[in-house]
C-alpha positions in Angstrom: -15.7 -36.7 -36.3 -17.1 -35.1 -33.0 -17.2 -37.1 -29.8 -19.8 -36.3 -27.2 -18.9 -37.6 -23.6 -21.5 -37.7 -21.0 -20.4 -37.3 -17.3 -21.7 -37.3 -13.4 -19.5 -34.4 -13.0 -17.1 -32.3 -14.3 -13.9 -30.0 -12.4 -13.2 -27.3 -14.8 -10.6 -25.9 -12.9 -11.6 -22.7 -14.1 -14.9 -22.1 -13.0 -17.6 -24.1 -10.5 -18.0 -28.0 -11.3 -20.6 -28.9 -13.4 -23.3 -31.9 -12.8 -24.8 -34.2 -15.1 -23.7 -33.0 -18.5 -21.9 -33.4 -21.8 -19.0 -32.3 -23.5 -18.3 -32.1 -27.2 -14.7 -33.1 -28.3 -13.8 -32.0 -31.9 -10.3 -32.1 -33.3 -8.5 -32.4 -30.3 -10.3 -29.7 -28.4 -13.2 -29.1 -26.0 -16.1 -27.4 -28.5 -18.7 -27.3 -26.3 -19.8 -27.9 -22.3 -23.6 -28.1 -21.9 -26.5 -30.4 -20.5 -27.5 -33.2 -22.3 -28.5 -32.9 -25.6 -29.7 -34.9 -29.0 -27.1 -34.3 -31.4 -25.5 -36.5 -33.8 -22.1 -36.5 -32.3 -20.6 -40.6 -31.6 -21.1 -40.9 -27.4 -19.1 -42.1 -25.1 -21.1 -42.7 -21.8 -19.3 -42.0 -18.5 -22.1 -41.0 -16.6 -20.7 -42.5 -13.6 -17.7 -40.8 -13.7 -16.0 -37.5 -12.2 -14.2 -35.8 -15.5 -11.2 -33.4 -15.1 -8.1 -31.8 -16.7 -5.4 -34.3 -16.7 -2.8 -33.8 -14.3 0.3 -31.8 -15.1 3.8 -33.4 -13.9 5.7 -30.1 -14.3 9.1 -31.6 -13.3 10.6 -35.1 -13.7 13.6 -37.0 -15.2 12.2 -39.8 -16.7 15.7 -40.7 -17.4 16.7 -41.8 -14.1 13.3 -44.4 -13.6 15.9 -47.4 -14.1 17.2 -45.9 -10.6 14.2 -47.1 -8.9 14.7 -48.3 -5.2 18.9 -48.0 -5.8 19.2 -45.0 -3.9 18.7 -44.2 -0.2 19.3 -40.4 1.1 22.7 -40.0 2.1 24.1 -37.8 4.9 25.0 -35.4 2.5 23.4 -34.0 -0.8 27.1 -34.5 -2.4 27.3 -37.9 -1.2 23.6 -38.8 -2.6 25.0 -37.0 -6.3 28.1 -39.2 -6.1 26.1 -42.1 -5.2 23.7 -41.5 -8.3 26.4 -40.7 -10.7 28.1 -44.2 -9.9 24.8 -46.1 -10.3 23.4 -44.3 -13.2 26.8 -44.8 -15.3 26.5 -48.4 -15.0 23.3 -48.8 -16.5 23.1 -50.0 -20.1 20.6 -48.3 -22.9 18.0 -50.9 -22.7 17.2 -50.7 -19.0 17.3 -47.2 -19.3 14.8 -47.0 -22.4 12.9 -50.0 -20.3 12.7 -47.8 -16.9 11.4 -44.8 -19.1 8.6 -46.8 -20.4 7.8 -48.4 -17.2 7.5 -44.8 -15.4 5.4 -43.4 -18.0 3.0 -45.7 -17.9 2.8 -45.5 -13.9 2.2 -41.3 -14.3 -0.4 -42.4 -17.3 -2.2 -44.4 -14.8 -2.5 -42.3 -12.2 -3.6 -39.2 -14.5 -0.6 -37.7 -16.1 -1.3 -36.2 -19.5 1.4 -33.3 -19.7 4.9 -33.1 -18.6 7.8 -31.4 -18.0 10.9 -33.5 -17.9 14.7 -33.1 -18.0 16.4 -34.8 -20.8 20.4 -35.0 -19.9 20.9 -37.3 -23.0 19.8 -35.7 -26.3 19.5 -39.6 -27.3 16.7 -40.1 -25.1 14.5 -37.3 -26.9 12.8 -39.5 -29.4 12.2 -41.8 -26.9 10.1 -39.5 -24.1 8.7 -37.7 -27.1 6.9 -41.0 -28.4 5.4 -41.7 -25.0 2.0 -39.5 -25.8 2.4 -36.8 -23.4 1.4 -33.3 -24.1 5.3 -32.4 -23.0 8.1 -29.7 -22.2 11.6 -31.7 -22.8 14.1 -29.7 -21.4 17.7 -30.1 -22.6 19.5 -30.8 -18.9 22.9 -29.1 -19.0 25.7 -29.4 -16.7 29.3 -27.4 -17.2 31.0 -25.8 -14.6 34.1 -24.8 -16.5 33.7 -21.3 -18.3 36.1 -22.6 -21.1 33.7 -25.6 -22.1 30.3 -23.1 -22.2 30.6 -22.3 -26.2 30.8 -25.6 -27.0 27.9 -26.7 -25.0 25.7 -24.1 -26.3 26.7 -24.8 -30.3 25.7 -28.6 -29.5 22.3 -27.5 -27.7 21.6 -24.9 -31.0 22.0 -27.7 -32.8 19.3 -29.8 -31.2 17.0 -26.7 -31.4 17.5 -25.9 -34.9 16.4 -29.2 -36.0 13.8 -29.9 -33.5 12.0 -33.1 -34.4 9.8 -33.6 -31.6 5.9 -34.5 -32.3 3.4 -31.8 -32.5 2.5 -32.8 -28.4 6.4 -32.0 -27.9 8.4 -28.6 -27.0 11.8 -28.3 -26.5 13.2 -26.1 -23.3 16.6 -25.6 -21.6 17.6 -26.3 -18.3 21.1 -25.1 -16.6 20.9 -27.8 -13.8 21.8 -25.8 -10.7 24.0 -22.6 -9.6 26.6 -25.1 -8.2 26.8 -27.2 -11.6 26.9 -24.5 -14.6 29.2 -21.6 -15.1 28.2 -18.1 -15.2 28.9 -18.0 -18.9 26.9 -21.3 -19.8 23.9 -19.5 -17.7 24.0 -16.5 -19.9 24.3 -18.3 -23.4 21.7 -20.6 -22.6 19.4 -17.8 -21.4 20.2 -16.5 -24.8 19.3 -19.5 -26.7 16.3 -19.5 -25.1 15.1 -16.1 -25.8 16.3 -16.5 -29.3 14.1 -19.7 -29.9 11.5 -18.9 -27.7 12.2 -21.7 -25.2 10.8 -22.3 -21.7 14.0 -22.0 -19.3 14.2 -24.2 -15.8 16.7 -24.8 -13.5 16.9 -26.3 -9.9 17.1 -23.4 -7.9 17.7 -22.8 -3.9 17.4 -26.7 -3.3 19.8 -27.2 -0.3 22.1 -25.1 2.1 25.0 -26.4 0.6 23.9 -24.5 -2.5 24.0 -21.3 -0.5 27.5 -22.3 1.2 28.9 -22.8 -2.3 27.8 -19.3 -3.4 29.2 -17.5 -0.3 31.9 -20.0 0.5 30.9 -21.3 3.8 30.4 -24.7 2.3 33.2 -26.8 0.4 31.1 -30.0 -0.2 30.0 -29.5 -3.5 33.3 -27.7 -5.2 34.9 -31.2 -3.7 32.7 -33.0 -5.9 33.4 -30.7 -8.6 37.2 -31.4 -8.0 36.6 -35.1 -8.1 35.2 -34.9 -11.1 38.0 -32.6 -12.6 35.0 -30.2 -13.8 36.4 -27.5 -11.3 36.9 -24.0 -12.5 39.9 -22.6 -11.0 38.7 -18.9 -11.9 35.6 -19.1 -10.0 35.1 -16.9 -7.3 31.8 -17.3 -5.0 29.6 -14.2 -5.8 28.4 -14.1 -2.1 24.7 -14.0 -3.1 22.0 -16.1 -2.6 20.7 -18.3 -5.6 17.8 -15.9 -6.7 20.2 -13.2 -6.4 23.1 -14.9 -8.3 20.8 -16.0 -11.2 19.0 -12.4 -11.3 22.8 -11.2 -12.0 22.9 -13.2 -14.9 19.8 -11.9 -16.5 18.1 -15.5 -16.5 15.4 -15.0 -13.6 13.1 -13.2 -16.0 10.4 -16.0 -16.1 12.4 -18.9 -14.8 10.5 -21.8 -13.8 12.4 -22.5 -10.8 12.4 -26.0 -9.2 12.3 -26.7 -5.4 13.2 -23.2 -4.0 13.4 -25.0 -0.7 15.5 -21.5 0.3 13.8 -18.5 -1.1 11.8 -17.0 1.8 14.2 -13.9 1.8 14.1 -13.5 -2.2 10.2 -13.4 -2.6 10.1 -10.1 -3.7 12.4 -10.4 -6.4 10.9 -14.0 -7.4 7.7 -12.0 -8.1 9.0 -9.1 -9.4 10.8 -11.4 -12.2 7.5 -13.5 -12.6 9.6 -16.5 -11.3 7.2 -19.7 -11.6 7.9 -22.7 -9.3 7.4 -26.3 -9.0 7.0 -28.1 -5.8 7.9 -32.1 -5.2 6.1 -33.1 -2.4 7.3 -36.8 -2.2 10.9 -35.8 -3.3 10.8 -33.5 -0.5 9.7 -36.1 1.9 11.8 -38.7 0.7 15.0 -36.5 1.3 13.3 -35.7 5.2 13.4 -31.9 4.7 11.7 -29.6 6.9 12.9 -26.7 5.5 10.9 -26.7 2.0 9.2 -24.3 -0.6 6.8 -21.6 1.3 3.9 -22.7 -0.9 1.3 -21.0 0.9 3.1 -17.7 1.0 4.0 -18.0 -2.6 0.1 -18.4 -3.3 -0.6 -15.5 -1.5 1.6 -13.4 -3.5 0.3 -14.7 -6.7 3.4 -16.6 -7.4 2.8 -19.6 -9.7 3.2 -22.8 -8.2 3.1 -26.6 -10.0 3.6 -29.7 -8.5 6.0 -32.7 -10.0 7.4 -36.2 -8.7 11.3 -35.4 -9.3 13.2 -38.6 -10.2 13.0 -42.2 -8.9 16.5 -41.4 -7.5 14.3 -39.3 -4.7 11.1 -40.7 -4.9 9.8 -44.3 -4.3 6.6 -43.8 -6.9 5.9 -41.5 -9.8 2.4 -42.2 -8.9 0.4 -38.7 -9.1 -2.1 -39.3 -7.2 0.5 -40.2 -4.1 1.9 -36.7 -4.8 -1.5 -34.9 -4.4 -1.6 -36.8 -0.8 1.6 -36.0 -0.1 1.3 -32.4 -0.9 -2.0 -32.1 1.2 0.0 -33.9 4.3 3.0 -31.4 3.8 0.8 -28.3 3.3 -1.9 -28.3 5.9 -2.8 -24.3 5.1 -3.0 -25.3 1.3 -6.8 -26.5 0.5 -7.4 -29.4 -1.9 -8.9 -27.1 -4.5 -5.5 -25.3 -4.3 -3.5 -28.3 -4.8 -5.6 -29.6 -7.9 -5.1 -26.3 -9.6 -1.6 -26.7 -8.8 -1.5 -30.2 -10.3 -3.6 -29.0 -13.6 -3.8 -25.5 -14.4 -0.8 -24.5 -12.4 1.5 -26.9 -14.1 0.0 -26.0 -17.7 0.9 -22.3 -17.0 4.2 -22.7 -15.5 5.1 -25.0 -18.5 3.1 -22.7 -21.3 1.0 -25.7 -22.2 -2.6 -25.1 -23.4 -4.1 -27.5 -21.2 -5.1 -27.8 -17.4 -8.4 -26.6 -17.5 -11.9 -27.7 -19.4 -12.7 -24.7 -21.4 -14.2 -24.2 -24.8 -11.2 -24.0 -27.3 -9.0 -25.8 -24.8 -7.1 -28.9 -25.7 -8.9 -32.0 -24.5 -6.8 -33.7 -22.3 -8.8 -35.4 -19.5 -9.1 -38.0 -16.9 -12.0 -39.5 -14.9 -12.8 -41.0 -11.7 -15.6 -43.5 -11.6 -18.0 -42.7 -9.0 -20.1 -45.1 -6.9 -24.1 -43.8 -7.5 -24.5 -43.0 -4.0 -21.7 -40.4 -4.0 -22.5 -37.4 -2.0 -19.4 -35.8 -1.0 -17.4 -33.0 -2.3 -16.1 -33.5 -6.1 -12.9 -31.9 -5.0 -12.1 -34.8 -2.3 -12.1 -37.6 -5.2 -8.5 -37.7 -6.2 -7.4 -37.6 -2.6 -9.6 -40.8 -1.5 -6.4 -42.8 -0.1 -7.9 -45.9 -2.0 -7.5 -44.5 -5.5 -4.3 -45.5 -7.2 -5.3 -44.7 -10.9 -7.7 -43.2 -13.3 -10.6 -44.7 -15.2 -10.7 -42.8 -18.1 -7.5 -41.0 -20.2 -7.7 -38.7 -23.0 -4.5 -36.6 -24.5 -5.3 -34.3 -27.3 -9.3 -35.7 -27.8 -7.7 -39.5 -28.1 -9.4 -41.4 -25.4 -8.0 -44.6 -23.9 -9.8 -47.7 -22.6 -11.4 -47.6 -18.9 -9.0 -48.9 -17.2 -11.0 -50.6 -14.4 -15.2 -51.0 -13.9 -14.4 -51.2 -10.0 -16.3 -47.8 -8.4 -13.5 -48.5 -5.3 -11.1 -48.2 -8.1 
C-alpha cells in the first residue's frame, strides 16, 4: 500500500528544496513529490520535519567496532597496524558481533541508511548484511606473497558464486593496499571484479610510508611484512606513486580509492580513469594528518568524492553527523551543500547504489529532522547544528522506523 508523507521541507539533493509538501512512497520507491492532496494513501504526518536522503557511509570497517577506545595514534603507521593486529586477534566472536551491532545502531541513529563496508572475515557477511542497510560489502583481501594469489582468488570467487546477500546488499572486492597486496593478486582481483561486475575499492596514497615503500625510500612496511612472514623475496619496488602503480596493474579504471591523502601529482590520471574517492574526516583528524585529500580540487575537476567514517580503530565515533561537522572544519573552502552532497548523492554514485537523492523512481531511503515552528534559517544548515546527534525519522527501502524523539532541539 502506498504511503503519503507530509513534510515541512525536503532536501532532494538533485534540485531546489521543497517546502510544505508531501511525497508518496510505493513499493519501496518515491512515486510522487507534490503539494498536499486528497488522495487515499495512508498518511504519515511529518509536517514538523525536514526530510532528506539518508546518509551514505561510503567507507567503514564494522568488523573493527569492538576496538573502540582500544587504540591511539602511534609514532608510526606500522606501529599502529601492529597494535591493531594484536588487539583485534585477541577478540572473541561474541564481542566482535556485539560491536558490529552497536556500531550499526550508532550509524542508524545518526542517519546512515547505506553503507560501503570492508569485510575481512567472510563469516561476518551475513551478520552485516542482516543489519538492514542498503550496502556494498567489500571482501577485504590481504596477501603480499604472489604464490598465494591463486588460492586467495579461488576462495574469493567461491563467495562471489554463491552470493547469498539480501536484496539490499551486493558484494564488492577490496584489495587492501599497495603495501599489503601482491601485483598478481591485484590483477586477479581486478579480473574477478570485471567478470562478476563488482565494485572494486582500495586504500590508496594514505601515508608517506606507502610512497616510500613503492619507491624503496622507507623500510617500515617491509619490516612489518617480514615480521609477519608475509614478505615476498621476489618483490621489486616499482619506483612509482600509488596511483601510477595501480594504473600499471590495469585496475585503476573506476576504482573506489579510499583516503587519497597524497595524490595531488596524479590528479590528471585520477580524472582520466574515472576514479572515485572517499574522504574520512574524523579518521583524518584522529591521526592528526595535515596532508590529506585535496577535496576542493577534486570537486572542481569533476571527480566524485564521498564521505566515510573508517573504523573505531581510527575514530572515536561512528556518528555521521559528527563526520559532517568535522568535514566542514577540515574543508573551509567546501560549502555545506557540497558536504551534504558528498554524504548522500556522492556516496550513492561512488558505490553504485540507487539512493542518495529524493526523486520519482528513486529508492525511498529517507531521514528526517524535527524543526521548531519558529525556524527561519537555511535548510542546508539543519544537519550541521551542533546540538543534533541523531535523526528523528529513518526509512530504508520505503519501510519507516519509529520517530526517535519528540524534542525539536534533538
